[in-house]
DSSP file (Angstrom, degrees, kcal/mol; ACC not computed):
  #  RESIDUE AA STRUCTURE BP1 BP2  ACC     N-H-->O    O-->H-N    N-H-->O    O-->H-N    TCO  KAPPA ALPHA  PHI   PSI    X-CA   Y-CA   Z-CA
    1    1 A X     >        0   0    0      0, 0.0     4,-1.9     0, 0.0     5,-0.2   0.000 360.0 360.0 360.0 -38.7   69.7   25.6   -3.5
    2    2 A X  H  >  +     0   0    0      1,-0.2     4,-1.9     2,-0.2     5,-0.1   0.887 360.0  50.8 -64.8 -40.4   68.2   22.3   -2.4
    3    3 A X  H  > S+     0   0    0      2,-0.2     4,-2.5     1,-0.2    -1,-0.2   0.872 107.6  53.9 -61.6 -42.1   68.2   23.4    1.3
    4    4 A X  H  > S+     0   0    0      2,-0.2     4,-2.1     1,-0.2    -1,-0.2   0.871 108.8  48.7 -63.9 -37.6   66.4   26.7    0.4
    5    5 A X  H  X S+     0   0    0     -4,-1.9     4,-2.3     2,-0.2    -2,-0.2   0.898 112.3  48.5 -70.5 -38.5   63.7   24.8   -1.4
    6    6 A X  H  X S+     0   0    0     -4,-1.9     4,-2.5     2,-0.2    -2,-0.2   0.879 110.8  50.0 -64.5 -39.2   63.3   22.4    1.6
    7    7 A X  H  X S+     0   0    0     -4,-2.5     4,-2.3     2,-0.2    -2,-0.2   0.893 112.0  48.6 -69.8 -38.6   63.1   25.3    4.1
    8    8 A X  H  X S+     0   0    0     -4,-2.1     4,-2.0     2,-0.2    -2,-0.2   0.916 110.7  50.5 -66.4 -39.6   60.5   27.0    1.8
    9    9 A X  H  X S+     0   0    0     -4,-2.3     4,-2.5     2,-0.2     5,-0.2   0.922 111.0  49.7 -61.9 -45.1   58.5   23.8    1.6
   10   10 A X  H  X S+     0   0    0     -4,-2.5     4,-2.7     1,-0.2    -2,-0.2   0.922 110.0  51.0 -56.3 -44.5   58.7   23.5    5.5
   11   11 A X  H  X S+     0   0    0     -4,-2.3     4,-2.2     1,-0.2    -1,-0.2   0.872 110.8  47.3 -64.2 -38.4   57.5   27.1    5.9
   12   12 A X  H  X S+     0   0    0     -4,-2.0     4,-2.6     2,-0.2    -1,-0.2   0.919 113.8  47.1 -65.2 -47.1   54.5   26.6    3.6
   13   13 A X  H  X S+     0   0    0     -4,-2.5     4,-1.9     2,-0.2    -2,-0.2   0.919 110.8  54.1 -60.4 -42.9   53.5   23.3    5.4
   14   14 A X  H  < S+     0   0    0     -4,-2.7     4,-0.4    -5,-0.2    -2,-0.2   0.946 112.7  41.4 -59.8 -51.2   54.0   25.0    8.8
   15   15 A X  H >< S+     0   0    0     -4,-2.2     3,-1.0     1,-0.2     4,-0.4   0.897 115.0  50.7 -71.0 -33.7   51.6   27.9    8.0
   16   16 A X  H >X S+     0   0    0     -4,-2.6     3,-1.1     1,-0.2     4,-0.6   0.802  99.0  68.8 -69.5 -25.0   49.1   25.7    6.2
   17   17 A X  H 3X S+     0   0    0     -4,-1.9     4,-1.3     1,-0.3    -1,-0.2   0.617  81.3  73.7 -71.0 -12.0   49.0   23.3    9.2
   18   18 A X  H <> S+     0   0    0     -3,-1.0     4,-0.7    -4,-0.4    -1,-0.3   0.840  87.5  65.2 -71.4 -29.9   47.3   25.9   11.4
   19   19 A X  H X4 S+     0   0    0     -3,-1.1     3,-1.2    -4,-0.4     4,-0.3   0.984 110.0  31.5 -52.6 -65.0   44.0   25.3    9.5
   20   20 A X  H 3< S+     0   0    0     -4,-0.6     3,-0.2     1,-0.2    -1,-0.2   0.742 126.0  46.5 -71.7 -19.4   43.4   21.8   10.5
   21   21 A X  H >X S+     0   0    0     -4,-1.3     4,-2.1     1,-0.1     3,-1.1   0.324  77.7 108.9 -99.7   7.7   45.1   22.3   13.9
   22   22 A X  H <X S+     0   0    0     -3,-1.2     4,-3.3    -4,-0.7     5,-0.2   0.883  75.6  52.5 -55.0 -43.4   43.4   25.5   14.8
   23   23 A X  H 3> S+     0   0    0     -4,-0.3     4,-1.7     1,-0.2    -1,-0.3   0.757 108.2  52.1 -71.3 -18.6   41.3   24.1   17.6
   24   24 A X  H <> S+     0   0    0     -3,-1.1     4,-1.7     2,-0.2    -1,-0.2   0.852 112.2  45.7 -72.0 -42.2   44.3   22.5   19.2
   25   25 A X  H  X S+     0   0    0     -4,-2.1     4,-1.3     2,-0.2    -2,-0.2   0.906 112.0  51.4 -65.3 -42.3   46.0   25.9   19.2
   26   26 A X  H >X S+     0   0    0     -4,-3.3     4,-2.4     1,-0.2     3,-0.6   0.948 110.5  49.0 -61.3 -48.7   42.9   27.7   20.4
   27   27 A X  H 3X S+     0   0    0     -4,-1.7     4,-2.6     1,-0.2     6,-1.9   0.882 105.6  58.2 -58.8 -36.2   42.6   25.2   23.3
   28   28 A X  H 3< S+     0   0    0     -4,-1.7    -1,-0.2     4,-0.2    -2,-0.2   0.848 115.9  34.4 -65.5 -31.9   46.2   25.6   24.2
   29   29 A X  H << S+     0   0    0     -4,-1.3    -1,-0.2    -3,-0.6    -2,-0.2   0.746 134.4  22.0 -88.4 -27.0   45.7   29.4   24.7
   30   30 A X  H  < S+     0   0    0     -4,-2.4    -3,-0.2    -5,-0.2    -2,-0.2   0.509 125.4  35.5-123.5  -5.1   42.1   29.3   26.1
   31   31 A X  S  < S-     0   0    0     -4,-2.6    -3,-0.1    -5,-0.3    -4,-0.1  -0.053 108.9 -94.7-144.6  36.7   41.2   26.0   27.7
   32   32 A X  S    S+     0   0    0     -4,-0.2    -4,-0.2     1,-0.1     3,-0.1   0.900  71.7 159.7  49.9  47.2   44.5   24.7   29.3
   33   33 A X        -     0   0    0     -6,-1.9     2,-0.1     1,-0.2    -1,-0.1  -0.079  50.1 -43.2 -87.2-163.8   45.3   22.6   26.2
   34   34 A X     >  -     0   0    0      1,-0.2     4,-1.0   -10,-0.1     3,-0.4  -0.354  42.0-146.2 -72.3 130.1   48.8   21.3   25.2
   35   35 A X  H  > S+     0   0    0      1,-0.2     4,-2.6     2,-0.2     5,-0.3   0.788  94.0  73.3 -65.5 -26.0   51.5   23.8   25.7
   36   36 A X  H  > S+     0   0    0      1,-0.2     4,-3.2     2,-0.2    -1,-0.2   0.945  96.4  46.5 -54.0 -50.8   53.2   22.2   22.5
   37   37 A X  H  > S+     0   0    0     -3,-0.4     4,-2.1     1,-0.2    -1,-0.2   0.874 112.2  50.6 -64.6 -37.6   50.7   23.8   20.2
   38   38 A X  H  < S+     0   0    0     -4,-1.0    -1,-0.2     1,-0.2    -2,-0.2   0.929 116.8  40.6 -63.7 -45.4   51.0   27.2   21.9
   39   39 A X  H >< S+     0   0    0     -4,-2.6     3,-1.1     1,-0.2     4,-0.4   0.892 112.4  55.6 -65.4 -42.6   54.7   27.1   21.6
   40   40 A X  H 3< S+     0   0    0     -4,-3.2     3,-0.4    -5,-0.3     4,-0.2   0.874 115.1  37.3 -60.6 -41.4   54.7   25.6   18.1
   41   41 A X  T 3X S+     0   0    0     -4,-2.1     4,-2.1    -5,-0.2    -1,-0.3   0.282  85.2 102.4 -97.4  11.1   52.6   28.3   16.6
   42   42 A X  H <> S+     0   0    0     -3,-1.1     4,-2.2     1,-0.2    -1,-0.2   0.873  80.2  53.2 -65.7 -35.8   54.1   31.2   18.6
   43   43 A X  H  > S+     0   0    0     -4,-0.4     4,-2.4    -3,-0.4    -1,-0.2   0.899 110.4  47.9 -59.0 -42.2   56.2   32.4   15.6
   44   44 A X  H  > S+     0   0    0     -4,-0.2     4,-2.0     2,-0.2    -1,-0.2   0.883 110.3  51.6 -70.4 -36.3   53.1   32.5   13.4
   45   45 A X  H  X S+     0   0    0     -4,-2.1     4,-2.0     2,-0.2    -2,-0.2   0.927 111.1  48.0 -61.0 -45.6   51.1   34.4   16.2
   46   46 A X  H  X S+     0   0    0     -4,-2.2     4,-1.8     1,-0.2    -2,-0.2   0.902 109.4  52.5 -62.7 -42.2   53.9   37.0   16.4
   47   47 A X  H  X S+     0   0    0     -4,-2.4     4,-1.2     1,-0.2     8,-0.3   0.896 109.7  50.3 -62.2 -39.6   54.0   37.3   12.6
   48   48 A X  H  < S+     0   0    0     -4,-2.0     7,-0.3     1,-0.2    -2,-0.2   0.829 109.2  51.2 -67.8 -33.6   50.2   37.9   12.6
   49   49 A X  H  < S+     0   0    0     -4,-2.0    -1,-0.2     1,-0.2    -2,-0.2   0.828 114.3  43.2 -73.0 -29.0   50.6   40.6   15.3
   50   50 A X  H  < S+     0   0    0     -4,-1.8     2,-0.4     1,-0.2    -2,-0.2   0.619 115.5  46.0 -90.4 -13.4   53.3   42.4   13.3
   51   51 A X     X  -     0   0    0     -4,-1.2     4,-2.6    -5,-0.1    -1,-0.2  -0.967  55.4-163.4-136.0 116.8   51.7   42.3    9.9
   52   52 A X  H  > S+     0   0    0     -2,-0.4     4,-2.7     2,-0.2     5,-0.2   0.866  96.3  55.2 -63.0 -36.8   48.1   43.1    9.0
   53   53 A X  H  > S+     0   0    0      2,-0.2     4,-2.5     1,-0.2     5,-0.2   0.938 110.1  44.2 -61.5 -48.0   48.5   41.4    5.7
   54   54 A X  H  > S+     0   0    0     -7,-0.2     4,-3.1     1,-0.2     5,-0.3   0.955 113.0  52.1 -65.4 -46.3   49.7   38.1    7.3
   55   55 A X  H  X S+     0   0    0     -4,-2.6     4,-2.7    -7,-0.3     5,-0.2   0.918 111.1  47.8 -53.7 -48.4   47.0   38.3    9.9
   56   56 A X  H  X S+     0   0    0     -4,-2.7     4,-2.5     2,-0.2    -1,-0.2   0.935 114.2  46.1 -64.5 -45.4   44.3   38.8    7.2
   57   57 A X  H  X S+     0   0    0     -4,-2.5     4,-2.3    -5,-0.2    -2,-0.2   0.942 114.5  46.1 -64.1 -46.2   45.6   35.9    5.2
   58   58 A X  H  X S+     0   0    0     -4,-3.1     4,-3.0    -5,-0.2     5,-0.3   0.961 113.6  49.5 -59.7 -51.0   46.0   33.5    8.2
   59   59 A X  H  X S+     0   0    0     -4,-2.7     4,-2.3    -5,-0.3    -2,-0.2   0.903 110.4  51.0 -63.4 -39.6   42.6   34.4    9.5
   60   60 A X  H  X S+     0   0    0     -4,-2.5     4,-1.0    -5,-0.2    -1,-0.2   0.926 112.6  46.6 -61.6 -44.0   41.0   33.8    5.9
   61   61 A X  H >X S+     0   0    0     -4,-2.3     4,-1.1    -5,-0.2     3,-0.6   0.924 111.7  50.0 -62.3 -48.6   42.7   30.4    5.7
   62   62 A X  H >X S+     0   0    0     -4,-3.0     4,-2.0     1,-0.2     3,-0.6   0.900 105.7  57.1 -59.3 -40.6   41.6   29.4    9.2
   63   63 A X  H 3X S+     0   0    0     -4,-2.3     4,-1.4    -5,-0.3    -1,-0.2   0.783  98.0  61.6 -65.5 -25.5   38.1   30.4    8.5
   64   64 A X  H << S+     0   0    0     -4,-1.0    -1,-0.2    -3,-0.6    -2,-0.2   0.899 110.3  41.0 -61.1 -38.2   38.1   28.0    5.5
   65   65 A X  H << S+     0   0    0     -4,-1.1    -2,-0.2    -3,-0.6    -1,-0.2   0.789 120.0  40.1 -85.8 -27.4   38.7   25.1    8.0
   66   66 A X  H  <        0   0    0     -4,-2.0    -1,-0.2     1,-0.2    -3,-0.2   0.579 360.0 360.0-103.4  -4.3   36.4   26.1   10.8
   67   67 A X     <        0   0    0     -4,-1.4    -1,-0.2    -5,-0.2    -2,-0.1   0.409 360.0 360.0 -98.1 360.0   33.3   27.4    8.9
């Protein structure tokens, strides 16, 4: 049970970290930035491509950080 809670906490922190690190991710894809950020957030990008609900939620959260 403890491992499940830790994995869930990691997943939440992972998704929430895209907000403050959005510009690093954006630079990795559009301005020859760090490959690390492109690779690190690839699972989240794929999830956003596959689910409109996930995409809308992530975009809403990112907009809180960049606007």
